[in-house]
ZALUM-279611 format. One line per field, with one value per atom (N, C-alpha, C): residue number from 1; residue in one letter; atom name; x, y, z. Coordinates in nm, 4 decimals. Atoms other than C-alpha are relative to their C-alpha. Layout:
BEGIN
nr <- c(NUM, ...)
rest <- c(a, ...)
atom <- c(CA, ...)
u <- c(X, ...)
v <- c(Y, ...)
w <- c(Z, ...)
//
This chain:
BEGIN
nr <- c(1, 1, 1, 2, 2, 2, 3, 3, 3, 4, 4, 4, 5, 5, 5, 6, 6, 6, 7, 7, 7, 8, 8, 8, 9, 9, 9, 10, 10, 10, 11, 11, 11, 12, 12, 12, 13, 13, 13, 14, 14, 14, 15, 15, 15, 16, 16, 16, 17, 17, 17, 18, 18, 18, 19, 19, 19, 20, 20, 20, 21, 21, 21, 22, 22, 22, 23, 23, 23, 24, 24, 24, 25, 25, 25, 26, 26, 26, 27, 27, 27, 28, 28, 28, 29, 29, 29, 30, 30, 30, 31, 31, 31, 32, 32, 32, 33, 33, 33, 34, 34, 34, 35, 35, 35, 36, 36, 36, 37, 37, 37, 38, 38, 38, 39, 39, 39, 40, 40, 40, 41, 41, 41, 42, 42, 42, 43, 43, 43, 44, 44, 44, 45, 45, 45, 46, 46, 46, 47, 47, 47, 48, 48, 48, 49, 49, 49, 50, 50, 50, 51, 51, 51, 52, 52, 52, 53, 53, 53, 54, 54, 54, 55, 55, 55, 56, 56, 56, 57, 57, 57, 58, 58, 58, 59, 59, 59, 60, 60, 60, 61, 61, 61, 62, 62, 62, 63, 63, 63, 64, 64, 64, 65, 65, 65, 66, 66, 66, 67, 67, 67, 68, 68, 68, 69, 69, 69, 70, 70, 70, 71, 71, 71, 72, 72, 72, 73, 73, 73, 74, 74, 74, 75, 75, 75, 76, 76, 76, 77, 77, 77, 78, 78, 78, 79, 79, 79, 80, 80, 80, 81, 81, 81, 82, 82, 82, 83, 83, 83, 84, 84, 84, 85, 85, 85, 86, 86, 86, 87, 87, 87, 88, 88, 88, 89, 89, 89, 90, 90, 90, 91, 91, 91, 92, 92, 92, 93, 93, 93, 94, 94, 94, 95, 95, 95, 96, 96, 96, 97, 97, 97, 98, 98, 98, 99, 99, 99, 100, 100, 100, 101, 101, 101, 102, 102, 102, 103, 103, 103, 104, 104, 104, 105, 105, 105, 106, 106, 106, 107, 107, 107, 108, 108, 108, 109, 109, 109, 110, 110, 110, 111, 111, 111, 112, 112, 112, 113, 113, 113, 114, 114, 114, 115, 115, 115, 116, 116, 116, 117, 117, 117, 118, 118, 118, 119, 119, 119, 120, 120, 120, 121, 121, 121, 122, 122, 122, 123, 123, 123, 124, 124, 124, 125, 125, 125, 126, 126, 126, 127, 127, 127, 128, 128, 128, 129, 129, 129, 130, 130, 130, 131, 131, 131, 132, 132, 132, 133, 133, 133, 134, 134, 134, 135, 135, 135, 136, 136, 136)
rest <- c(m, m, m, n, n, n, n, n, n, s, s, s, d, d, d, r, r, r, g, g, g, d, d, d, l, l, l, i, i, i, r, r, r, l, l, l, i, i, i, g, g, g, l, l, l, g, g, g, l, l, l, a, a, a, i, i, i, v, v, v, l, l, l, e, e, e, a, a, a, f, f, f, v, v, v, l, l, l, l, l, l, s, s, s, v, v, v, l, l, l, l, l, l, n, n, n, v, v, v, e, e, e, p, p, p, i, i, i, p, p, p, g, g, g, e, e, e, l, l, l, y, y, y, q, q, q, r, r, r, i, i, i, s, s, s, s, s, s, v, v, v, a, a, a, i, i, i, f, f, f, v, v, v, l, l, l, p, p, p, s, s, s, i, i, i, i, i, i, g, g, g, l, l, l, l, l, l, c, c, c, k, k, k, r, r, r, i, i, i, e, e, e, g, g, g, a, a, a, i, i, i, l, l, l, l, l, l, a, a, a, i, i, i, l, l, l, p, p, p, f, f, f, w, w, w, v, v, v, l, l, l, a, a, a, v, v, v, i, i, i, y, y, y, l, l, l, a, a, a, r, r, r, s, s, s, a, a, a, p, p, p, v, v, v, w, w, w, n, n, n, i, i, i, n, n, n, l, l, l, l, l, l, t, t, t, l, l, l, g, g, g, v, v, v, l, l, l, v, v, v, e, e, e, r, r, r, v, v, v, a, a, a, s, s, s, v, v, v, s, s, s, v, v, v, l, l, l, l, l, l, a, a, a, f, f, f, l, l, l, s, s, s, i, i, i, l, l, l, g, g, g, w, w, w, l, l, l, l, l, l, r, r, r, r, r, r, v, v, v, l, l, l, i, i, i, r, r, r, q, q, q, p, p, p, i, i, i, f, f, f, a, a, a, l, l, l, g, g, g, k, k, k, k, k, k, s, s, s)
atom <- c(N, CA, C, N, CA, C, N, CA, C, N, CA, C, N, CA, C, N, CA, C, N, CA, C, N, CA, C, N, CA, C, N, CA, C, N, CA, C, N, CA, C, N, CA, C, N, CA, C, N, CA, C, N, CA, C, N, CA, C, N, CA, C, N, CA, C, N, CA, C, N, CA, C, N, CA, C, N, CA, C, N, CA, C, N, CA, C, N, CA, C, N, CA, C, N, CA, C, N, CA, C, N, CA, C, N, CA, C, N, CA, C, N, CA, C, N, CA, C, N, CA, C, N, CA, C, N, CA, C, N, CA, C, N, CA, C, N, CA, C, N, CA, C, N, CA, C, N, CA, C, N, CA, C, N, CA, C, N, CA, C, N, CA, C, N, CA, C, N, CA, C, N, CA, C, N, CA, C, N, CA, C, N, CA, C, N, CA, C, N, CA, C, N, CA, C, N, CA, C, N, CA, C, N, CA, C, N, CA, C, N, CA, C, N, CA, C, N, CA, C, N, CA, C, N, CA, C, N, CA, C, N, CA, C, N, CA, C, N, CA, C, N, CA, C, N, CA, C, N, CA, C, N, CA, C, N, CA, C, N, CA, C, N, CA, C, N, CA, C, N, CA, C, N, CA, C, N, CA, C, N, CA, C, N, CA, C, N, CA, C, N, CA, C, N, CA, C, N, CA, C, N, CA, C, N, CA, C, N, CA, C, N, CA, C, N, CA, C, N, CA, C, N, CA, C, N, CA, C, N, CA, C, N, CA, C, N, CA, C, N, CA, C, N, CA, C, N, CA, C, N, CA, C, N, CA, C, N, CA, C, N, CA, C, N, CA, C, N, CA, C, N, CA, C, N, CA, C, N, CA, C, N, CA, C, N, CA, C, N, CA, C, N, CA, C, N, CA, C, N, CA, C, N, CA, C, N, CA, C, N, CA, C, N, CA, C, N, CA, C, N, CA, C, N, CA, C, N, CA, C, N, CA, C, N, CA, C, N, CA, C, N, CA, C, N, CA, C, N, CA, C, N, CA, C, N, CA, C, N, CA, C, N, CA, C, N, CA, C, N, CA, C, N, CA, C)
u <- c(0.1118, 33.5131, -0.0057, 0.0038, 33.5109, -0.1446, 0.1330, 33.2192, -0.0906, 0.0852, 33.0987, -0.0515, 0.0458, 33.0867, -0.1062, 0.0984, 32.9013, -0.1313, 0.1205, 32.6569, -0.0747, 0.0644, 32.5946, -0.0634, 0.0562, 32.5402, -0.1306, 0.1226, 32.2852, -0.1102, 0.0970, 32.1150, -0.0587, 0.0482, 32.0927, -0.0851, 0.0834, 31.9593, -0.1365, 0.1266, 31.6958, -0.0820, 0.0686, 31.6122, -0.0643, 0.0557, 31.5661, -0.1181, 0.1116, 31.3468, -0.1226, 0.1132, 31.1331, -0.0688, 0.0585, 31.0833, -0.0799, 0.0717, 30.9868, -0.1261, 0.1166, 30.7528, -0.1067, 0.0964, 30.5914, -0.0693, 0.0599, 30.5391, -0.0986, 0.0897, 30.3847, -0.1295, 0.1195, 30.1465, -0.0857, 0.0761, 30.0475, -0.0688, 0.0581, 29.9905, -0.1190, 0.1111, 29.7732, -0.1205, 0.1109, 29.5678, -0.0657, 0.0556, 29.5270, -0.0773, 0.0689, 29.4285, -0.1052, 0.0970, 29.2143, 0.0224, -0.0395, 29.4010, 0.0488, -0.0430, 29.4468, 0.0761, -0.0767, 29.7333, -0.0337, 0.0415, 29.6237, -0.1475, 0.1427, 29.2444, -0.0354, 0.0480, 29.0602, 0.0372, -0.0236, 29.0871, 0.1442, -0.1371, 29.4465, 0.0828, -0.0797, 29.6000, -0.0452, 0.0486, 29.3772, 0.0601, -0.0583, 29.5041, 0.1505, -0.1451, 29.8661, 0.0320, -0.0279, 29.8502, -0.0312, 0.0313, 29.6866, 0.1145, -0.1127, 29.9684, 0.1248, -0.1201, 30.2344, 0.0045, 0.0021, 30.1228, 0.0459, -0.0444, 30.1886, 0.1406, -0.1285, 30.4978, 0.1151, -0.1100, 30.7014, 0.0621, -0.0678, 30.7545, 0.0862, -0.0811, 30.8791, 0.1271, -0.1192, 31.1166, 0.0950, -0.0840, 31.2402, 0.0710, -0.0629, 31.3019, 0.1036, -0.0942, 31.4754, 0.1294, -0.1181, 31.7139, 0.0767, -0.0668, 31.8004, 0.0862, -0.0872, 32.0871, -0.0394, 0.0368, 31.9518, -0.1512, 0.1447, 31.6055, -0.0560, 0.0474, 31.5801, -0.0203, 0.0125, 31.6417, -0.1167, 0.1114, 31.3902, -0.1336, 0.1264, 31.1135, -0.0169, 0.0090, 31.1923, -0.0260, 0.0153, 31.2230, -0.1322, 0.1307, 30.9009, -0.1125, 0.1052, 30.6979, 0.0140, -0.0273, 30.8611, -0.0865, 0.0853, 30.6697, -0.1422, 0.1360, 30.3356, -0.0068, 0.0018, 30.4236, 0.0212, -0.0208, 30.5537, -0.1283, 0.1262, 30.2327, -0.1076, 0.0988, 30.0231, 0.0238, -0.0317, 30.2033, -0.0337, 0.0330, 30.1694, -0.1515, 0.1459, 29.7992, -0.0577, 0.0495, 29.7412, 0.0325, -0.0391, 29.9299, -0.0813, 0.0686, 29.7481, -0.1512, 0.1431, 29.4024, -0.0803, 0.0766, 29.3073, 0.0667, -0.0586, 29.4190, -0.0609, 0.0394, 29.3955, -0.1295, 0.1226, 29.1144, -0.1256, 0.1155, 28.8893, -0.0260, 0.0140, 28.9375, -0.0865, 0.0860, 28.6627, 0.0728, -0.0738, 28.8151, -0.0599, 0.0619, 28.5650, 0.0404, -0.0418, 28.6795, 0.1509, -0.1455, 29.0498, 0.0483, -0.0365, 29.0657, -0.0108, 0.0161, 28.9382, 0.1151, -0.1124, 29.2058, 0.1301, -0.1218, 29.4804, -0.0003, 0.0099, 29.3536, 0.0362, -0.0312, 29.3745, 0.1483, -0.1428, 29.7238, 0.0832, -0.0752, 29.8456, -0.0097, 0.0140, 29.7052, 0.0818, -0.0818, 29.8708, 0.1477, -0.1403, 30.1976, 0.0466, -0.0361, 30.1985, 0.0058, -0.0023, 30.1128, 0.1281, -0.1226, 30.4000, 0.1237, -0.1139, 30.6379, 0.0153, -0.0091, 30.5539, 0.0364, -0.0397, 30.5827, 0.1485, -0.1437, 30.9273, 0.0822, -0.0698, 31.0311, 0.0001, 0.0070, 30.9138, 0.1050, -0.1027, 31.1355, 0.1397, -0.1315, 31.4290, 0.0333, -0.0220, 31.3857, 0.0263, -0.0235, 31.3668, 0.1420, -0.1390, 31.6994, 0.0947, -0.0863, 31.8551, -0.0046, 0.0124, 31.7222, 0.0722, -0.0600, 31.8383, 0.1523, -0.1465, 32.1923, 0.0581, -0.0391, 32.2031, 0.0824, -0.0645, 32.3054, -0.0858, 0.0815, 32.1976, -0.0584, 0.0660, 31.9514, 0.0596, -0.0602, 32.0953, 0.1254, -0.1245, 32.4540, -0.0022, 0.0055, 32.4668, 0.1316, -0.1285, 32.8329, 0.1029, -0.1056, 33.1517, 0.0836, -0.0931, 33.3639, 0.1407, -0.1367, 33.7266, 0.0942)
v <- c(0.0473, -2.5376, -0.1521, 0.1461, -2.9053, -0.0499, 0.0587, -3.1440, 0.0188, -0.0164, -3.1123, 0.1433, -0.1390, -2.7317, 0.0229, -0.0128, -2.7551, -0.0663, 0.0684, -3.0052, 0.0804, -0.0848, -2.7781, 0.1226, -0.1172, -2.4806, -0.0354, 0.0437, -2.6735, -0.0291, 0.0299, -2.7945, 0.1282, -0.1260, -2.4420, 0.0798, -0.0664, -2.2991, -0.0685, 0.0737, -2.5741, 0.0271, -0.0314, -2.5031, 0.1382, -0.1348, -2.1333, 0.0042, 0.0048, -2.2052, -0.0676, 0.0689, -2.4476, 0.0896, -0.0898, -2.1902, 0.1105, -0.1057, -1.9155, -0.0552, 0.0620, -2.1511, -0.0335, 0.0276, -2.2591, 0.1292, -0.1283, -1.8942, 0.0483, -0.0412, -1.8212, -0.0802, 0.0844, -2.1169, 0.0324, -0.0346, -2.0340, 0.1354, -0.1322, -1.6709, -0.0057, 0.0088, -1.7616, -0.0723, 0.0705, -2.0030, 0.0894, -0.0850, -1.7599, 0.1190, -0.1142, -1.4723, -0.0420, 0.0540, -1.6991, 0.0562, -0.0492, -1.5940, -0.1191, 0.1076, -1.8286, 0.0600, -0.0534, -1.7274, -0.0702, 0.0773, -2.0038, -0.0313, 0.0256, -2.0082, -0.1464, 0.1369, -2.3358, -0.0894, 0.0963, -2.6474, -0.0470, 0.0489, -2.7206, 0.0616, -0.0639, -2.4643, -0.0441, 0.0460, -2.5767, -0.1350, 0.1324, -2.9314, 0.0083, -0.0162, -2.8222, 0.0597, -0.0633, -2.5981, -0.0943, 0.0967, -2.8723, -0.0991, 0.0929, -3.1122, 0.0725, -0.0746, -2.8421, 0.0308, -0.0303, -2.7539, -0.1201, 0.1192, -3.1135, -0.0430, 0.0496, -3.1821, 0.0957, -0.0951, -2.8606, -0.0020, 0.0115, -2.8834, -0.1261, 0.1219, -3.2395, 0.0185, -0.0293, -3.1210, 0.0894, -0.0864, -2.8470, -0.0823, 0.0879, -3.1078, -0.0914, 0.0868, -3.3305, 0.0738, -0.0766, -3.0521, 0.0571, -0.0531, -2.9461, -0.1073, 0.0941, -3.1049, -0.0176, 0.0062, -3.0267, 0.0062, 0.0060, -3.0958, 0.1355, -0.1327, -2.7503, 0.0905, -0.0796, -2.5856, -0.0447, 0.0520, -2.8121, 0.0506, -0.0440, -2.7237, 0.1506, -0.1458, -2.3522, 0.0487, -0.0474, -2.3101, -0.0430, 0.0408, -2.5020, 0.0843, -0.0775, -2.2990, 0.1497, -0.1431, -1.9603, 0.0750, -0.0763, -1.8581, 0.0186, -0.0121, -1.9298, 0.1007, -0.0931, -1.7396, 0.1443, -0.1358, -1.4389, 0.0518, -0.0408, -1.4309, 0.0258, -0.0209, -1.4627, 0.1317, -0.1262, -1.1721, 0.1189, -0.1084, -0.9545, 0.0172, -0.0082, -1.0396, 0.0655, -0.0594, -0.9552, 0.1494, -0.1409, -0.6279, 0.0864, -0.0810, -0.5140, -0.0108, 0.0216, -0.6671, -0.0262, 0.0369, -0.7751, 0.0573, -0.0561, -0.5318, -0.0635, 0.0716, -0.6652, 0.0552, -0.0546, -0.4298, -0.0428, 0.0506, -0.5845, -0.1488, 0.1431, -0.9409, -0.0207, 0.0368, -1.0776, -0.1044, 0.0927, -1.2541, -0.1397, 0.1319, -1.5375, -0.0787, 0.0683, -1.6151, -0.0107, 0.0068, -1.5808, -0.1451, 0.1417, -1.9506, -0.0703, 0.0606, -2.0446, 0.0406, -0.0474, -1.8302, -0.0691, 0.0662, -1.9778, -0.1468, 0.1404, -2.3291, -0.0190, 0.0110, -2.2699, 0.0191, -0.0259, -2.1243, -0.1147, 0.1095, -2.3993, -0.1277, 0.1240, -2.6794, 0.0047, -0.0114, -2.5502, -0.0057, 0.0006, -2.4917, -0.1417, 0.1374, -2.8441, -0.0885, 0.0775, -2.9921, 0.0252, -0.0332, -2.8068, -0.0536, 0.0501, -2.9042, -0.1511, 0.1449, -3.2745, -0.0427, 0.0324, -3.2769, 0.0267, -0.0269, -3.1187, -0.1048, 0.1072, -3.3762, -0.1279, 0.1172, -3.6483, 0.0095, -0.0184, -3.5033, -0.0138, 0.0119, -3.4761, -0.1456, 0.1419, -3.8404, -0.0759, 0.0625, -3.9397, 0.0262, -0.0316, -3.7628, -0.0943, 0.0887, -3.9701, -0.1429, 0.1349, -4.2907, -0.0084, 0.0036, -4.2001, 0.0072, -0.0081, -4.1071, -0.0978, 0.1057, -4.3912, 0.0544, -0.0608, -4.1667, -0.0287, 0.0275, -4.2689, 0.1288, -0.1156, -4.0350, 0.0334, -0.0195, -4.0813, -0.0852, 0.0737, -4.1775, -0.0695, 0.0738, -4.4529, 0.0052, -0.0057, -4.4231, 0.0683, -0.0665, -4.2517, -0.1043, 0.0860, -4.4089, 0.0444, -0.0393, -4.4247, -0.0211)
w <- c(-0.0800, -13.1100, -0.0137, 0.0064, -13.0162, -0.0029, 0.0171, -13.0471, 0.1204, -0.1175, -12.6871, 0.0106, 0.0000, -12.7115, -0.1059, 0.1071, -13.0408, 0.0392, -0.0456, -12.8913, 0.1046, -0.1009, -12.5937, -0.0631, 0.0678, -12.8249, -0.0710, 0.0678, -13.0307, 0.1014, -0.1045, -12.7125, 0.0591, -0.0572, -12.5713, -0.0988, 0.1019, -12.8996, -0.0077, 0.0007, -12.9076, 0.1247, -0.1251, -12.5436, -0.0062, 0.0139, -12.6152, -0.0947, 0.0949, -12.9165, 0.0605, -0.0629, -12.7161, 0.1032, -0.0999, -12.4390, -0.0679, 0.0727, -12.6859, -0.0646, 0.0628, -12.8706, 0.1040, -0.1066, -12.5420, 0.0440, -0.0389, -12.4470, -0.1055, 0.1083, -12.7882, 0.0023, -0.0026, -12.7650, 0.1222, -0.1204, -12.4069, -0.0151, 0.0197, -12.4998, -0.0949, 0.0947, -12.7968, 0.0610, -0.0647, -12.5852, 0.1055, -0.1055, -12.2945, -0.0562, 0.0606, -12.5232, -0.1018, 0.0950, -12.7430, -0.1404, 0.1320, -13.0567, -0.0813, 0.0885, -13.3516, -0.1178, 0.1131, -13.5847, -0.1318, 0.1166, -13.8232, 0.0192, -0.0205, -13.8668, -0.0251, 0.0181, -13.8384, 0.1158, -0.1066, -13.6296, 0.0069, 0.0027, -13.7298, 0.1118, -0.1042, -13.4942, 0.1387, -0.1297, -13.2071, 0.0355, -0.0247, -13.2437, 0.0220, -0.0154, -13.2856, 0.1368, -0.1292, -12.9786, 0.1160, -0.1062, -12.7703, 0.0188, -0.0085, -12.8525, 0.0496, -0.0372, -12.8127, 0.1491, -0.1434, -12.4603, 0.0822, -0.0716, -12.3547, -0.0392, 0.0477, -12.5651, 0.0334, -0.0182, -12.5245, 0.1400, -0.1301, -12.1450, 0.0117, -0.0009, -12.1949, -0.0812, 0.0805, -12.4675, 0.0788, -0.0830, -12.2344, 0.1069, -0.0988, -11.9644, -0.0617, 0.0706, -12.2186, -0.0327, 0.0386, -12.3179, 0.1194, -0.1197, -11.9596, 0.0653, -0.0704, -11.7720, 0.1457, -0.1414, -11.4249, 0.0145, -0.0203, -11.2898, 0.0417, -0.0413, -11.1308, -0.1210, 0.1222, -11.4662, -0.0855, 0.0794, -11.6361, 0.0535, -0.0590, -11.3917, -0.0161, 0.0071, -11.3828, -0.1420, 0.1374, -11.7584, -0.0623, 0.0520, -11.8265, 0.0581, -0.0657, -11.5763, -0.0252, 0.0099, -11.6354, -0.1015, 0.0928, -11.9528, 0.0511, -0.0519, -11.7876, 0.1132, -0.1130, -11.4708, -0.0455, 0.0520, -11.6657, -0.0638, 0.0617, -11.8686, 0.1050, -0.1062, -11.5519, 0.0724, -0.0676, -11.3851, -0.0894, 0.0930, -11.6957, -0.0106, 0.0070, -11.7196, 0.1251, -0.1241, -11.3541, 0.0082, -0.0067, -11.3862, -0.0957, 0.1008, -11.6999, 0.0053, 0.0207, -11.6983, 0.1261, -0.1195, -11.3484, 0.1242, -0.1217, -11.0789, 0.1249, -0.1213, -10.7281, 0.0604, -0.0591, -10.6274, -0.0754, 0.0728, -10.8942, 0.0257, -0.0256, -10.7689, 0.1236, -0.1116, -10.5485, 0.0841, -0.0862, -10.2487, 0.0014, 0.0033, -10.2803, -0.1247, 0.1228, -10.6347, -0.0113, 0.0039, -10.5545, 0.0042, -0.0075, -10.4662, -0.1338, 0.1325, -10.8107, -0.0907, 0.0816, -10.9772, 0.0400, -0.0479, -10.7598, -0.0403, 0.0385, -10.8331, -0.1475, 0.1430, -11.2083, -0.0265, 0.0201, -11.1924, 0.0556, -0.0616, -10.9599, -0.0827, 0.0771, -11.1734, -0.1279, 0.1217, -11.4908, 0.0352, -0.0417, -11.3057, 0.0342, -0.0367, -11.1626, -0.1245, 0.1243, -11.5026, -0.0780, 0.0733, -11.6714, 0.0720, -0.0769, -11.3886, -0.0166, 0.0129, -11.4080, -0.1420, 0.1371, -11.7862, -0.0226, 0.0140, -11.7624, 0.0742, -0.0717, -11.5011, -0.0827, 0.0881, -11.7393, -0.1102, 0.1022, -12.0129, 0.0556, -0.0624, -11.7734, 0.0292, -0.0251, -11.6696, -0.1301, 0.1303, -12.0359, -0.0476, 0.0353, -12.0916, 0.0720, -0.0779, -11.8141, -0.0547, 0.0557, -11.9691, -0.1350, 0.1337, -12.3206, 0.0034, -0.0055, -12.2207, 0.1014, -0.0949, -11.9651, 0.1158, -0.1158, -11.6795, 0.1218, -0.1192, -11.3299, 0.0563, -0.0571, -11.1666, 0.1356, -0.1307, -10.8190, 0.0080, -0.0169, -10.7554, 0.1371, -0.1247, -10.4935, 0.0768, -0.0670, -10.4172, -0.0872, 0.0752, -10.5180, -0.0723, 0.0726, -10.7861, 0.0337, -0.0337, -10.6906, -0.1140)
//
């Protein structure tokens, strides 16, 4: 295994850990569960919700992957919640807009944080974001 393969393996393991950790933090916040009692976990989870999507974007090579992998845990949790706890026949159509607004705002926040991490990756490795011309 050469150095580039080893680097990619470490990057992918870190990416997987960041996605699982983001899902765990989102799940604990959405269910209002504190694995560590006290204010310490509340502060850690608040920082983690903002930092982990940026780390995911930093570890992704493509912007599409960064956005998808940062939003995916939240969307999976939202679908599971809707399937188990809030069937569609219990949702009032007048409050549906409020629910969509909440989901959309979190999704956009996670997407922009992942884009920020992806842009930071481009700056750190000094790779141009858009190629202006072909090198011959």
